[in-house]
Gaussian input, Z-matrix of N, CA and C with variables (Angstrom, degrees):
# hf/3-21g

backbone

0 1
 N
 C     1     B1
 C     2     B2     1     A1
 N     3     B3     2     A2     1     D1
 C     4     B4     3     A3     2     D2
 C     5     B5     4     A4     3     D3
 N     6     B6     5     A5     4     D4
 C     7     B7     6     A6     5     D5
 C     8     B8     7     A7     6     D6
 N     9     B9     8     A8     7     D7
 C    10    B10     9     A9     8     D8
 C    11    B11    10    A10     9     D9
 N    12    B12    11    A11    10    D10
 C    13    B13    12    A12    11    D11
 C    14    B14    13    A13    12    D12
 N    15    B15    14    A14    13    D13
 C    16    B16    15    A15    14    D14
 C    17    B17    16    A16    15    D15
 N    18    B18    17    A17    16    D16
 C    19    B19    18    A18    17    D17
 C    20    B20    19    A19    18    D18
 N    21    B21    20    A20    19    D19
 C    22    B22    21    A21    20    D20
 C    23    B23    22    A22    21    D21
 N    24    B24    23    A23    22    D22
 C    25    B25    24    A24    23    D23
 C    26    B26    25    A25    24    D24
 N    27    B27    26    A26    25    D25
 C    28    B28    27    A27    26    D26
 C    29    B29    28    A28    27    D27
 N    30    B30    29    A29    28    D28
 C    31    B31    30    A30    29    D29
 C    32    B32    31    A31    30    D30
 N    33    B33    32    A32    31    D31
 C    34    B34    33    A33    32    D32
 C    35    B35    34    A34    33    D33
 N    36    B36    35    A35    34    D34
 C    37    B37    36    A36    35    D35
 C    38    B38    37    A37    36    D36
 N    39    B39    38    A38    37    D37
 C    40    B40    39    A39    38    D38
 C    41    B41    40    A40    39    D39
 N    42    B42    41    A41    40    D40
 C    43    B43    42    A42    41    D41
 C    44    B44    43    A43    42    D42
 N    45    B45    44    A44    43    D43
 C    46    B46    45    A45    44    D44
 C    47    B47    46    A46    45    D45
 N    48    B48    47    A47    46    D46
 C    49    B49    48    A48    47    D47
 C    50    B50    49    A49    48    D48
 N    51    B51    50    A50    49    D49
 C    52    B52    51    A51    50    D50
 C    53    B53    52    A52    51    D51
 N    54    B54    53    A53    52    D52
 C    55    B55    54    A54    53    D53
 C    56    B56    55    A55    54    D54
 N    57    B57    56    A56    55    D55
 C    58    B58    57    A57    56    D56
 C    59    B59    58    A58    57    D57
 N    60    B60    59    A59    58    D58
 C    61    B61    60    A60    59    D59
 C    62    B62    61    A61    60    D60
 N    63    B63    62    A62    61    D61
 C    64    B64    63    A63    62    D62
 C    65    B65    64    A64    63    D63
 N    66    B66    65    A65    64    D64
 C    67    B67    66    A66    65    D65
 C    68    B68    67    A67    66    D66
 N    69    B69    68    A68    67    D67
 C    70    B70    69    A69    68    D68
 C    71    B71    70    A70    69    D69
 N    72    B72    71    A71    70    D70
 C    73    B73    72    A72    71    D71
 C    74    B74    73    A73    72    D72
 N    75    B75    74    A74    73    D73
 C    76    B76    75    A75    74    D74
 C    77    B77    76    A76    75    D75
 N    78    B78    77    A77    76    D76
 C    79    B79    78    A78    77    D77
 C    80    B80    79    A79    78    D78
 N    81    B81    80    A80    79    D79
 C    82    B82    81    A81    80    D80
 C    83    B83    82    A82    81    D81
 N    84    B84    83    A83    82    D82
 C    85    B85    84    A84    83    D83
 C    86    B86    85    A85    84    D84
 N    87    B87    86    A86    85    D85
 C    88    B88    87    A87    86    D86
 C    89    B89    88    A88    87    D87
 N    90    B90    89    A89    88    D88
 C    91    B91    90    A90    89    D89
 C    92    B92    91    A91    90    D90
 N    93    B93    92    A92    91    D91
 C    94    B94    93    A93    92    D92
 C    95    B95    94    A94    93    D93
 N    96    B96    95    A95    94    D94
 C    97    B97    96    A96    95    D95
 C    98    B98    97    A97    96    D96
 N    99    B99    98    A98    97    D97
 C   100   B100    99    A99    98    D98
 C   101   B101   100   A100    99    D99
 N   102   B102   101   A101   100   D100
 C   103   B103   102   A102   101   D101
 C   104   B104   103   A103   102   D102
 N   105   B105   104   A104   103   D103
 C   106   B106   105   A105   104   D104
 C   107   B107   106   A106   105   D105
 N   108   B108   107   A107   106   D106
 C   109   B109   108   A108   107   D107
 C   110   B110   109   A109   108   D108
 N   111   B111   110   A110   109   D109
 C   112   B112   111   A111   110   D110
 C   113   B113   112   A112   111   D111
 N   114   B114   113   A113   112   D112
 C   115   B115   114   A114   113   D113
 C   116   B116   115   A115   114   D114
 N   117   B117   116   A116   115   D115
 C   118   B118   117   A117   116   D116
 C   119   B119   118   A118   117   D117
 N   120   B120   119   A119   118   D118
 C   121   B121   120   A120   119   D119
 C   122   B122   121   A121   120   D120
 N   123   B123   122   A122   121   D121
 C   124   B124   123   A123   122   D122
 C   125   B125   124   A124   123   D123
 N   126   B126   125   A125   124   D124
 C   127   B127   126   A126   125   D125
 C   128   B128   127   A127   126   D126
 N   129   B129   128   A128   127   D127
 C   130   B130   129   A129   128   D128
 C   131   B131   130   A130   129   D129
 N   132   B132   131   A131   130   D130
 C   133   B133   132   A132   131   D131
 C   134   B134   133   A133   132   D132
 N   135   B135   134   A134   133   D133
 C   136   B136   135   A135   134   D134
 C   137   B137   136   A136   135   D135
 N   138   B138   137   A137   136   D136
 C   139   B139   138   A138   137   D137
 C   140   B140   139   A139   138   D138
 N   141   B141   140   A140   139   D139
 C   142   B142   141   A141   140   D140
 C   143   B143   142   A142   141   D141
 N   144   B144   143   A143   142   D142
 C   145   B145   144   A144   143   D143
 C   146   B146   145   A145   144   D144
 N   147   B147   146   A146   145   D145
 C   148   B148   147   A147   146   D146
 C   149   B149   148   A148   147   D147
 N   150   B150   149   A149   148   D148
 C   151   B151   150   A150   149   D149
 C   152   B152   151   A151   150   D150
 N   153   B153   152   A152   151   D151
 C   154   B154   153   A153   152   D152
 C   155   B155   154   A154   153   D153
 N   156   B156   155   A155   154   D154
 C   157   B157   156   A156   155   D155
 C   158   B158   157   A157   156   D156
 N   159   B159   158   A158   157   D157
 C   160   B160   159   A159   158   D158
 C   161   B161   160   A160   159   D159
 N   162   B162   161   A161   160   D160
 C   163   B163   162   A162   161   D161
 C   164   B164   163   A163   162   D162
 N   165   B165   164   A164   163   D163
 C   166   B166   165   A165   164   D164
 C   167   B167   166   A166   165   D165
 N   168   B168   167   A167   166   D166
 C   169   B169   168   A168   167   D167
 C   170   B170   169   A169   168   D168
 N   171   B171   170   A170   169   D169
 C   172   B172   171   A171   170   D170
 C   173   B173   172   A172   171   D171
 N   174   B174   173   A173   172   D172
 C   175   B175   174   A174   173   D173
 C   176   B176   175   A175   174   D174
 N   177   B177   176   A176   175   D175
 C   178   B178   177   A177   176   D176
 C   179   B179   178   A178   177   D177
 N   180   B180   179   A179   178   D178
 C   181   B181   180   A180   179   D179
 C   182   B182   181   A181   180   D180
 N   183   B183   182   A182   181   D181
 C   184   B184   183   A183   182   D182
 C   185   B185   184   A184   183   D183
 N   186   B186   185   A185   184   D184
 C   187   B187   186   A186   185   D185
 C   188   B188   187   A187   186   D186
 N   189   B189   188   A188   187   D187
 C   190   B190   189   A189   188   D188
 C   191   B191   190   A190   189   D189
 N   192   B192   191   A191   190   D190
 C   193   B193   192   A192   191   D191
 C   194   B194   193   A193   192   D192
 N   195   B195   194   A194   193   D193
 C   196   B196   195   A195   194   D194
 C   197   B197   196   A196   195   D195
 N   198   B198   197   A197   196   D196
 C   199   B199   198   A198   197   D197
 C   200   B200   199   A199   198   D198
 N   201   B201   200   A200   199   D199
 C   202   B202   201   A201   200   D200
 C   203   B203   202   A202   201   D201
 N   204   B204   203   A203   202   D202
 C   205   B205   204   A204   203   D203
 C   206   B206   205   A205   204   D204
 N   207   B207   206   A206   205   D205
 C   208   B208   207   A207   206   D206
 C   209   B209   208   A208   207   D207
 N   210   B210   209   A209   208   D208
 C   211   B211   210   A210   209   D209
 C   212   B212   211   A211   210   D210
 N   213   B213   212   A212   211   D211
 C   214   B214   213   A213   212   D212
 C   215   B215   214   A214   213   D213
 N   216   B216   215   A215   214   D214
 C   217   B217   216   A216   215   D215
 C   218   B218   217   A217   216   D216
 N   219   B219   218   A218   217   D217
 C   220   B220   219   A219   218   D218
 C   221   B221   220   A220   219   D219
 N   222   B222   221   A221   220   D220
 C   223   B223   222   A222   221   D221
 C   224   B224   223   A223   222   D222
 N   225   B225   224   A224   223   D223
 C   226   B226   225   A225   224   D224
 C   227   B227   226   A226   225   D225
 N   228   B228   227   A227   226   D226
 C   229   B229   228   A228   227   D227
 C   230   B230   229   A229   228   D228
 N   231   B231   230   A230   229   D229
 C   232   B232   231   A231   230   D230
 C   233   B233   232   A232   231   D231
 N   234   B234   233   A233   232   D232
 C   235   B235   234   A234   233   D233
 C   236   B236   235   A235   234   D234
 N   237   B237   236   A236   235   D235
 C   238   B238   237   A237   236   D236
 C   239   B239   238   A238   237   D237
 N   240   B240   239   A239   238   D238
 C   241   B241   240   A240   239   D239
 C   242   B242   241   A241   240   D240
 N   243   B243   242   A242   241   D241
 C   244   B244   243   A243   242   D242
 C   245   B245   244   A244   243   D243
 N   246   B246   245   A245   244   D244
 C   247   B247   246   A246   245   D245
 C   248   B248   247   A247   246   D246
 N   249   B249   248   A248   247   D247
 C   250   B250   249   A249   248   D248
 C   251   B251   250   A250   249   D249
 N   252   B252   251   A251   250   D250
 C   253   B253   252   A252   251   D251
 C   254   B254   253   A253   252   D252
 N   255   B255   254   A254   253   D253
 C   256   B256   255   A255   254   D254
 C   257   B257   256   A256   255   D255
 N   258   B258   257   A257   256   D256
 C   259   B259   258   A258   257   D257
 C   260   B260   259   A259   258   D258
 N   261   B261   260   A260   259   D259
 C   262   B262   261   A261   260   D260
 C   263   B263   262   A262   261   D261
 N   264   B264   263   A263   262   D262
 C   265   B265   264   A264   263   D263
 C   266   B266   265   A265   264   D264
 N   267   B267   266   A266   265   D265
 C   268   B268   267   A267   266   D266
 C   269   B269   268   A268   267   D267
 N   270   B270   269   A269   268   D268
 C   271   B271   270   A270   269   D269
 C   272   B272   271   A271   270   D270
 N   273   B273   272   A272   271   D271
 C   274   B274   273   A273   272   D272
 C   275   B275   274   A274   273   D273
 N   276   B276   275   A275   274   D274
 C   277   B277   276   A276   275   D275
 C   278   B278   277   A277   276   D276
 N   279   B279   278   A278   277   D277
 C   280   B280   279   A279   278   D278
 C   281   B281   280   A280   279   D279
 N   282   B282   281   A281   280   D280
 C   283   B283   282   A282   281   D281
 C   284   B284   283   A283   282   D282
 N   285   B285   284   A284   283   D283
 C   286   B286   285   A285   284   D284
 C   287   B287   286   A286   285   D285
 N   288   B288   287   A287   286   D286
 C   289   B289   288   A288   287   D287
 C   290   B290   289   A289   288   D288
 N   291   B291   290   A290   289   D289
 C   292   B292   291   A291   290   D290
 C   293   B293   292   A292   291   D291
 N   294   B294   293   A293   292   D292
 C   295   B295   294   A294   293   D293
 C   296   B296   295   A295   294   D294
 N   297   B297   296   A296   295   D295
 C   298   B298   297   A297   296   D296
 C   299   B299   298   A298   297   D297
 N   300   B300   299   A299   298   D298
 C   301   B301   300   A300   299   D299
 C   302   B302   301   A301   300   D300
 N   303   B303   302   A302   301   D301
 C   304   B304   303   A303   302   D302
 C   305   B305   304   A304   303   D303
 N   306   B306   305   A305   304   D304
 C   307   B307   306   A306   305   D305
 C   308   B308   307   A307   306   D306
 N   309   B309   308   A308   307   D307
 C   310   B310   309   A309   308   D308
 C   311   B311   310   A310   309   D309
 N   312   B312   311   A311   310   D310
 C   313   B313   312   A312   311   D311
 C   314   B314   313   A313   312   D312
 N   315   B315   314   A314   313   D313
 C   316   B316   315   A315   314   D314
 C   317   B317   316   A316   315   D315
 N   318   B318   317   A317   316   D316
 C   319   B319   318   A318   317   D317
 C   320   B320   319   A319   318   D318
 N   321   B321   320   A320   319   D319
 C   322   B322   321   A321   320   D320
 C   323   B323   322   A322   321   D321

   B1=1.4495
   B2=1.5269
   B3=1.3148
   B4=1.4580
   B5=1.5322
   B6=1.3071
   B7=1.4685
   B8=1.5251
   B9=1.3385
   B10=1.4674
   B11=1.5292
   B12=1.3121
   B13=1.4563
   B14=1.5251
   B15=1.3102
   B16=1.4595
   B17=1.5216
   B18=1.3249
   B19=1.4566
   B20=1.5158
   B21=1.2783
   B22=1.4624
   B23=1.5256
   B24=1.3266
   B25=1.4575
   B26=1.5219
   B27=1.3351
   B28=1.4672
   B29=1.5221
   B30=1.3314
   B31=1.4623
   B32=1.5254
   B33=1.3377
   B34=1.4585
   B35=1.5197
   B36=1.2993
   B37=1.4545
   B38=1.5175
   B39=1.3122
   B40=1.4580
   B41=1.5247
   B42=1.3268
   B43=1.4654
   B44=1.5239
   B45=1.3374
   B46=1.4624
   B47=1.5294
   B48=1.3111
   B49=1.4712
   B50=1.5248
   B51=1.3238
   B52=1.4631
   B53=1.5197
   B54=1.3323
   B55=1.4663
   B56=1.5237
   B57=1.3203
   B58=1.4664
   B59=1.5265
   B60=1.3005
   B61=1.4688
   B62=1.5211
   B63=1.3181
   B64=1.4555
   B65=1.5264
   B66=1.3199
   B67=1.4628
   B68=1.5275
   B69=1.3272
   B70=1.4641
   B71=1.5226
   B72=1.3053
   B73=1.4598
   B74=1.5177
   B75=1.2965
   B76=1.4566
   B77=1.5184
   B78=1.3003
   B79=1.4571
   B80=1.5277
   B81=1.3185
   B82=1.4499
   B83=1.5220
   B84=1.3033
   B85=1.4659
   B86=1.5269
   B87=1.3202
   B88=1.4659
   B89=1.5259
   B90=1.3096
   B91=1.4605
   B92=1.5182
   B93=1.3106
   B94=1.4526
   B95=1.5181
   B96=1.3080
   B97=1.4611
   B98=1.5212
   B99=1.3289
   B100=1.4541
   B101=1.5134
   B102=1.3090
   B103=1.4498
   B104=1.5197
   B105=1.3239
   B106=1.4536
   B107=1.5168
   B108=1.3007
   B109=1.4508
   B110=1.5195
   B111=1.3148
   B112=1.4552
   B113=1.5104
   B114=1.3121
   B115=1.4592
   B116=1.5177
   B117=1.3100
   B118=1.4606
   B119=1.5200
   B120=1.3140
   B121=1.4634
   B122=1.5326
   B123=1.3171
   B124=1.4711
   B125=1.5198
   B126=1.3447
   B127=1.4707
   B128=1.5240
   B129=1.3233
   B130=1.4588
   B131=1.5196
   B132=1.3261
   B133=1.4615
   B134=1.5187
   B135=1.3247
   B136=1.4642
   B137=1.5235
   B138=1.3315
   B139=1.4639
   B140=1.5276
   B141=1.3234
   B142=1.4707
   B143=1.5254
   B144=1.3193
   B145=1.4729
   B146=1.5278
   B147=1.3341
   B148=1.4623
   B149=1.5249
   B150=1.3194
   B151=1.4595
   B152=1.5298
   B153=1.3183
   B154=1.4666
   B155=1.5269
   B156=1.3131
   B157=1.4697
   B158=1.5233
   B159=1.3303
   B160=1.4652
   B161=1.5293
   B162=1.3173
   B163=1.4659
   B164=1.5351
   B165=1.3199
   B166=1.4751
   B167=1.5291
   B168=1.3438
   B169=1.4677
   B170=1.5284
   B171=1.3123
   B172=1.4686
   B173=1.5282
   B174=1.3350
   B175=1.4632
   B176=1.5122
   B177=1.3142
   B178=1.4594
   B179=1.5199
   B180=1.3182
   B181=1.4595
   B182=1.5205
   B183=1.2865
   B184=1.4542
   B185=1.5117
   B186=1.3009
   B187=1.4674
   B188=1.5171
   B189=1.2936
   B190=1.4601
   B191=1.5195
   B192=1.3188
   B193=1.4625
   B194=1.5161
   B195=1.3146
   B196=1.4586
   B197=1.5265
   B198=1.3076
   B199=1.4663
   B200=1.5216
   B201=1.3342
   B202=1.4614
   B203=1.5222
   B204=1.3031
   B205=1.4628
   B206=1.5224
   B207=1.3212
   B208=1.4607
   B209=1.5173
   B210=1.3020
   B211=1.4570
   B212=1.5241
   B213=1.3187
   B214=1.4632
   B215=1.5203
   B216=1.2943
   B217=1.4625
   B218=1.5228
   B219=1.3025
   B220=1.4559
   B221=1.5239
   B222=1.3025
   B223=1.4636
   B224=1.5194
   B225=1.3166
   B226=1.4553
   B227=1.5272
   B228=1.3189
   B229=1.4486
   B230=1.5283
   B231=1.3273
   B232=1.4605
   B233=1.5285
   B234=1.3095
   B235=1.4602
   B236=1.5214
   B237=1.3128
   B238=1.4605
   B239=1.5215
   B240=1.2853
   B241=1.4627
   B242=1.5259
   B243=1.3269
   B244=1.4548
   B245=1.5189
   B246=1.3326
   B247=1.4605
   B248=1.5217
   B249=1.3230
   B250=1.4571
   B251=1.5276
   B252=1.3125
   B253=1.4603
   B254=1.5243
   B255=1.3268
   B256=1.4561
   B257=1.5234
   B258=1.3160
   B259=1.4593
   B260=1.5240
   B261=1.3220
   B262=1.4554
   B263=1.5211
   B264=1.3003
   B265=1.4553
   B266=1.5350
   B267=1.3051
   B268=1.4673
   B269=1.5196
   B270=1.3018
   B271=1.4614
   B272=1.5048
   B273=1.2991
   B274=1.4499
   B275=1.5148
   B276=1.3090
   B277=1.4675
   B278=1.5217
   B279=1.3167
   B280=1.4728
   B281=1.5214
   B282=1.3216
   B283=1.4633
   B284=1.5283
   B285=1.3288
   B286=1.4642
   B287=1.5266
   B288=1.3165
   B289=1.4742
   B290=1.5254
   B291=1.3223
   B292=1.4631
   B293=1.5277
   B294=1.3210
   B295=1.4655
   B296=1.5303
   B297=1.3108
   B298=1.4512
   B299=1.5375
   B300=1.3220
   B301=1.4728
   B302=1.5288
   B303=1.3278
   B304=1.4667
   B305=1.5247
   B306=1.3161
   B307=1.4633
   B308=1.5334
   B309=1.3090
   B310=1.4721
   B311=1.5224
   B312=1.3270
   B313=1.4740
   B314=1.5269
   B315=1.3243
   B316=1.4710
   B317=1.5267
   B318=1.3267
   B319=1.4562
   B320=1.5262
   B321=1.3196
   B322=1.4750
   B323=1.5017
   A1=110.15
   A2=115.43
   A3=119.93
   A4=111.56
   A5=116.71
   A6=121.20
   A7=112.01
   A8=116.59
   A9=122.68
   A10=112.54
   A11=114.57
   A12=120.94
   A13=109.90
   A14=116.00
   A15=120.84
   A16=108.54
   A17=114.59
   A18=120.60
   A19=108.11
   A20=116.07
   A21=121.10
   A22=111.51
   A23=116.49
   A24=120.83
   A25=115.86
   A26=117.45
   A27=118.59
   A28=111.93
   A29=114.99
   A30=122.22
   A31=105.68
   A32=117.33
   A33=121.33
   A34=113.00
   A35=119.68
   A36=122.11
   A37=112.45
   A38=117.55
   A39=122.65
   A40=112.49
   A41=116.74
   A42=120.48
   A43=113.04
   A44=118.58
   A45=120.96
   A46=111.34
   A47=117.55
   A48=119.50
   A49=110.66
   A50=117.57
   A51=120.08
   A52=111.48
   A53=117.28
   A54=120.12
   A55=109.25
   A56=116.88
   A57=120.55
   A58=110.80
   A59=117.40
   A60=121.31
   A61=112.20
   A62=117.13
   A63=121.12
   A64=113.80
   A65=117.53
   A66=120.26
   A67=109.30
   A68=115.78
   A69=121.59
   A70=108.62
   A71=117.16
   A72=121.78
   A73=111.58
   A74=117.23
   A75=121.03
   A76=112.41
   A77=114.74
   A78=122.31
   A79=107.92
   A80=117.35
   A81=122.46
   A82=109.38
   A83=118.18
   A84=123.08
   A85=112.63
   A86=117.30
   A87=122.08
   A88=112.84
   A89=117.44
   A90=122.38
   A91=109.31
   A92=115.56
   A93=121.16
   A94=108.07
   A95=117.05
   A96=122.04
   A97=107.43
   A98=116.24
   A99=120.09
   A100=110.89
   A101=115.49
   A102=122.15
   A103=104.89
   A104=115.86
   A105=121.28
   A106=110.18
   A107=115.70
   A108=121.74
   A109=107.58
   A110=116.52
   A111=119.35
   A112=111.38
   A113=114.47
   A114=120.90
   A115=110.13
   A116=116.05
   A117=120.41
   A118=111.58
   A119=116.96
   A120=120.90
   A121=111.09
   A122=116.48
   A123=119.48
   A124=111.01
   A125=116.62
   A126=120.18
   A127=110.31
   A128=117.63
   A129=120.79
   A130=111.18
   A131=116.82
   A132=120.64
   A133=111.05
   A134=116.88
   A135=120.89
   A136=110.35
   A137=116.50
   A138=120.31
   A139=110.53
   A140=117.29
   A141=120.57
   A142=110.58
   A143=116.55
   A144=121.73
   A145=110.51
   A146=116.48
   A147=121.08
   A148=111.20
   A149=116.96
   A150=120.39
   A151=110.83
   A152=117.35
   A153=120.71
   A154=110.55
   A155=117.22
   A156=120.63
   A157=111.66
   A158=117.04
   A159=119.89
   A160=109.87
   A161=116.93
   A162=120.65
   A163=111.29
   A164=116.45
   A165=121.11
   A166=111.55
   A167=115.63
   A168=122.31
   A169=112.22
   A170=116.09
   A171=121.50
   A172=112.25
   A173=116.69
   A174=119.72
   A175=110.26
   A176=115.19
   A177=122.17
   A178=106.39
   A179=115.64
   A180=118.68
   A181=109.86
   A182=115.27
   A183=122.57
   A184=108.44
   A185=116.46
   A186=121.53
   A187=108.56
   A188=115.44
   A189=121.95
   A190=106.94
   A191=116.99
   A192=121.91
   A193=109.14
   A194=115.99
   A195=121.90
   A196=108.78
   A197=115.60
   A198=119.51
   A199=112.40
   A200=116.84
   A201=120.07
   A202=110.06
   A203=115.07
   A204=121.37
   A205=109.13
   A206=114.69
   A207=121.82
   A208=108.46
   A209=116.23
   A210=120.81
   A211=107.46
   A212=116.00
   A213=121.78
   A214=107.73
   A215=116.47
   A216=121.83
   A217=109.82
   A218=116.28
   A219=122.74
   A220=105.18
   A221=116.05
   A222=120.16
   A223=109.35
   A224=114.25
   A225=120.90
   A226=109.83
   A227=115.08
   A228=122.67
   A229=105.88
   A230=118.38
   A231=121.72
   A232=113.25
   A233=117.71
   A234=119.80
   A235=114.07
   A236=118.21
   A237=118.29
   A238=113.11
   A239=117.69
   A240=121.52
   A241=111.43
   A242=115.29
   A243=119.77
   A244=108.75
   A245=115.11
   A246=122.06
   A247=107.58
   A248=115.87
   A249=121.64
   A250=108.10
   A251=116.29
   A252=122.36
   A253=108.40
   A254=116.92
   A255=121.70
   A256=109.06
   A257=116.67
   A258=122.70
   A259=106.82
   A260=117.16
   A261=119.27
   A262=109.38
   A263=115.36
   A264=121.89
   A265=110.83
   A266=116.08
   A267=123.52
   A268=114.30
   A269=117.25
   A270=120.10
   A271=115.31
   A272=117.12
   A273=122.64
   A274=116.10
   A275=115.22
   A276=121.47
   A277=112.33
   A278=118.14
   A279=120.80
   A280=110.98
   A281=117.40
   A282=120.68
   A283=110.25
   A284=116.99
   A285=120.55
   A286=110.41
   A287=117.36
   A288=121.06
   A289=110.90
   A290=117.52
   A291=121.14
   A292=110.07
   A293=117.09
   A294=121.08
   A295=110.34
   A296=116.31
   A297=120.32
   A298=110.93
   A299=117.51
   A300=120.78
   A301=111.18
   A302=117.38
   A303=120.26
   A304=109.92
   A305=116.92
   A306=120.09
   A307=110.68
   A308=116.38
   A309=119.32
   A310=111.11
   A311=117.31
   A312=121.41
   A313=110.65
   A314=117.67
   A315=121.41
   A316=111.02
   A317=117.07
   A318=120.72
   A319=112.78
   A320=117.89
   A321=121.09
   A322=111.33
   D1=-43.15
   D2=-178.49
   D3=-62.36
   D4=-35.29
   D5=-178.67
   D6=-86.74
   D7=-1.44
   D8=179.14
   D9=56.80
   D10=40.30
   D11=179.06
   D12=-65.78
   D13=141.84
   D14=174.99
   D15=-117.98
   D16=131.55
   D17=174.78
   D18=-114.04
   D19=-177.44
   D20=179.33
   D21=-56.70
   D22=-39.28
   D23=-174.20
   D24=-103.56
   D25=-17.97
   D26=-170.11
   D27=-140.05
   D28=138.31
   D29=168.63
   D30=-98.59
   D31=91.43
   D32=-171.10
   D33=-64.40
   D34=-25.08
   D35=177.66
   D36=-66.24
   D37=-25.15
   D38=-179.29
   D39=-100.14
   D40=-7.95
   D41=-170.49
   D42=-63.71
   D43=-42.13
   D44=-177.53
   D45=-61.31
   D46=-42.60
   D47=178.73
   D48=-69.27
   D49=-31.54
   D50=177.13
   D51=-70.31
   D52=-34.52
   D53=176.45
   D54=-60.91
   D55=-46.53
   D56=179.01
   D57=-62.95
   D58=-42.36
   D59=-178.92
   D60=-66.81
   D61=-29.16
   D62=-176.88
   D63=-101.77
   D64=9.08
   D65=178.67
   D66=-69.71
   D67=149.52
   D68=179.05
   D69=-76.05
   D70=106.20
   D71=-178.21
   D72=-128.82
   D73=4.62
   D74=-173.30
   D75=-79.71
   D76=155.45
   D77=179.66
   D78=-97.77
   D79=125.37
   D80=178.92
   D81=-119.44
   D82=146.38
   D83=176.08
   D84=56.73
   D85=32.77
   D86=-179.33
   D87=57.90
   D88=27.41
   D89=178.10
   D90=-123.15
   D91=138.74
   D92=175.32
   D93=-97.81
   D94=125.69
   D95=179.01
   D96=-120.60
   D97=127.54
   D98=-177.82
   D99=-139.98
   D100=148.79
   D101=166.76
   D102=-109.77
   D103=121.42
   D104=-177.27
   D105=-116.94
   D106=149.40
   D107=174.44
   D108=-117.00
   D109=133.28
   D110=179.81
   D111=-170.42
   D112=-177.77
   D113=179.20
   D114=-84.07
   D115=167.22
   D116=175.69
   D117=-60.09
   D118=-38.46
   D119=178.88
   D120=-65.00
   D121=-42.10
   D122=177.64
   D123=-63.19
   D124=-39.31
   D125=178.34
   D126=-63.86
   D127=-41.45
   D128=178.27
   D129=-61.96
   D130=-41.41
   D131=178.62
   D132=-64.54
   D133=-44.00
   D134=179.34
   D135=-63.68
   D136=-45.27
   D137=-179.48
   D138=-62.08
   D139=-42.19
   D140=178.67
   D141=-62.10
   D142=-42.20
   D143=178.24
   D144=-60.45
   D145=-49.20
   D146=-178.37
   D147=-66.52
   D148=-41.18
   D149=-178.97
   D150=-64.59
   D151=-39.30
   D152=177.58
   D153=-60.87
   D154=-42.84
   D155=178.99
   D156=-70.67
   D157=-33.17
   D158=175.04
   D159=-64.10
   D160=-43.90
   D161=-179.80
   D162=-63.25
   D163=-29.16
   D164=176.27
   D165=-83.25
   D166=-1.02
   D167=-179.06
   D168=65.17
   D169=32.42
   D170=178.72
   D171=-92.99
   D172=-23.29
   D173=-179.23
   D174=-161.65
   D175=166.25
   D176=168.19
   D177=-122.43
   D178=154.91
   D179=-176.89
   D180=-150.84
   D181=164.36
   D182=173.48
   D183=-139.98
   D184=139.23
   D185=179.00
   D186=-129.82
   D187=139.44
   D188=172.02
   D189=-131.45
   D190=129.42
   D191=-178.54
   D192=-104.98
   D193=131.27
   D194=177.71
   D195=-144.84
   D196=154.46
   D197=-179.67
   D198=-90.18
   D199=-7.86
   D200=-179.72
   D201=-135.96
   D202=162.71
   D203=178.57
   D204=-125.08
   D205=159.16
   D206=177.04
   D207=-119.06
   D208=138.53
   D209=176.26
   D210=-121.28
   D211=127.43
   D212=176.17
   D213=-108.97
   D214=130.60
   D215=-178.87
   D216=-108.37
   D217=133.45
   D218=169.72
   D219=-115.63
   D220=106.25
   D221=-174.10
   D222=-112.68
   D223=113.66
   D224=176.72
   D225=-100.06
   D226=-33.71
   D227=179.10
   D228=-156.61
   D229=123.05
   D230=-174.55
   D231=-60.50
   D232=-29.20
   D233=-174.74
   D234=-88.62
   D235=-16.17
   D236=-176.37
   D237=-142.96
   D238=-53.73
   D239=-167.73
   D240=-101.90
   D241=84.62
   D242=172.38
   D243=-144.59
   D244=143.66
   D245=-177.79
   D246=-122.98
   D247=139.96
   D248=-179.15
   D249=-122.15
   D250=117.53
   D251=-179.17
   D252=-105.76
   D253=130.52
   D254=-177.17
   D255=-114.96
   D256=134.96
   D257=175.39
   D258=-144.05
   D259=161.63
   D260=176.39
   D261=-88.31
   D262=162.01
   D263=-178.14
   D264=-77.00
   D265=165.32
   D266=174.94
   D267=60.48
   D268=40.57
   D269=173.96
   D270=118.42
   D271=-37.34
   D272=174.19
   D273=45.01
   D274=-125.53
   D275=-177.37
   D276=-57.89
   D277=-35.81
   D278=-178.33
   D279=-63.60
   D280=-42.04
   D281=179.15
   D282=-68.35
   D283=-42.81
   D284=177.92
   D285=-62.48
   D286=-38.27
   D287=179.61
   D288=-64.86
   D289=-36.05
   D290=177.78
   D291=-62.21
   D292=-43.54
   D293=177.36
   D294=-62.68
   D295=-42.99
   D296=-178.63
   D297=-64.43
   D298=-39.36
   D299=179.07
   D300=-65.12
   D301=-35.38
   D302=176.01
   D303=-63.84
   D304=-40.34
   D305=178.56
   D306=-65.33
   D307=-39.53
   D308=178.14
   D309=-59.54
   D310=-40.95
   D311=178.95
   D312=-64.76
   D313=-34.08
   D314=179.89
   D315=-66.20
   D316=-27.58
   D317=-177.42
   D318=-79.36
   D319=-14.16
   D320=-177.30
   D321=-75.67

């Protein structure tokens, strides 16, 4: 990528920017889903922020902490049509969704 090598199927010099452009960042079902990287202190600050808003009944949230992430690639064409989905290891979005569903039940 650094040398901007081009092969029959891929322009490697452009690939990194295409990965960013094709990453899954869209909001579905009126829910924001993110994989974030940060320090323990940043996570504590974020959790405190979210918990305060949950207590005010402004939102529900789910968090799952993992030390690694998983990336799934759907490659239809290396130069244009590829999607990169990011999730955390050991349950990721599914574990966070379970926490969020428990919070939803508390609001009823």
